[in-house]
Steps between C-alpha positions, in 0.01 A plus 500: 500500500745766386596554138851404382757781497517501120128564470517782755788663313311475173189653656700784654674570168166507317354731767795740469472500122130585516569778746781646287286482184221687676746764624647549150155535344395749766817707456458505119141621534573771761861587434473880516284495812733261683806706402342817636410327829856372540650841440265656755583229753875542438467872572283465811595164660852493656502121555402430139769745382765333717403153367532621140839656569624179662383296200685740270815448705462124458468543123804722498672233702431251220651742251801528730528120503494496118772763498716304743456163323502599132665842508191670357408846612140613515552694177644191328204290609252760373694528172483122449127504574445781250720330239274190520182717503394336826488154337673173581763437235395134452121473528435868406246536781474817707654482844245474782763492776864592547700343213776249551849600393642247256878470515771259392614270778835456331594867447244670733402737217143632510301419186133596528188509717276190502178402668510236772379212281746568217787551742430168673446316172821641352689391809345150495635459146845592644501807268619263226397611148521140372245380755271790414522426126423133563200599710381724214554214251296263718219753530490568124530129413211381716285806418534423129403138555203599717370722221558219248308248713206728566481601133517138384209369706267776631216256589732337755523813718245373758709187548732665750630171637640395163633843412700521821723217380503595130841667523655176627497375139716788379864436412708718735845384390570847357481641855745246649881524515684405179602155627134402534378633165420301188731543198220658291518881479222647710401862541584596859331842504162369601331479157311173446593279204265484201165347600586218736222270626440551869265328741181691408577466126545124538162477671332702226665286228385181672140626512508595130640160399240317708217698340639436152525124563144495634373681190676255266365202693147641481536555125619140447210356702244688281587458127339702223127434470512533121734203482269303730207551253703376201587128523778511240732753348475483119820692446696230684310183383298539172380136494345520845343835409333352186367203698358736756323696225349182350384385844340836559314490164370149568369601839321795337331271242383259768359785704313639197353158410383442856329837497308421170388139585198458735566317823456124467270317732539157641362233263526714183646328190793639323 
């Protein structure tokens, strides 16, 4: 039984990534030695030298294509790369391959050099600043609420199933168009309102209330033992307290008399 095509593609991609990682590690460890071997081979091997020259022509052909499409000379391209210090203007990461030329589709004016991911993402947002600001607002809004939820109920972190749906309780009307918003003024820059109860906080509050009710119920079922030992409260009912004192004295007298008198036997006269 053969594997599905998707699995084969995934295995091939993982194999290529492992091979490339090994090659990068080997080159970093033996960079000077490999460079010297390549220079010697370039000087002594005609086929290797011809292959390198052909690859250089292809690279120059790409520069020629950039010049024909965007009107950039090789000096202009190098000046743009130096102006950005070899970094993408959006993600500020160093270029690992030939940069993409960002230009305006309306005026055809060249703007900057971007990496492939930023260039595609910028194009997928239709190069519209409003869409980009809304995306930033969404990211800041939900990030702030994630921090609020995790700070409110740290013991709930292992409950991943409940946390995945915790943001569904958040009011997102501030991110919607004006016709769908509530009349209350809401901060639309992504900052959460002052301490709003979310799903984890509700769970923690419920647990605290249940424990408090259980403690009160336990206290009611076991009254004070000191009150159990005293039959009456003299401060509330003085008459009952005096009667209790008299009853106690009489019981003491009877107990003392019984202790002094010898035990009577059956048939003894009084």
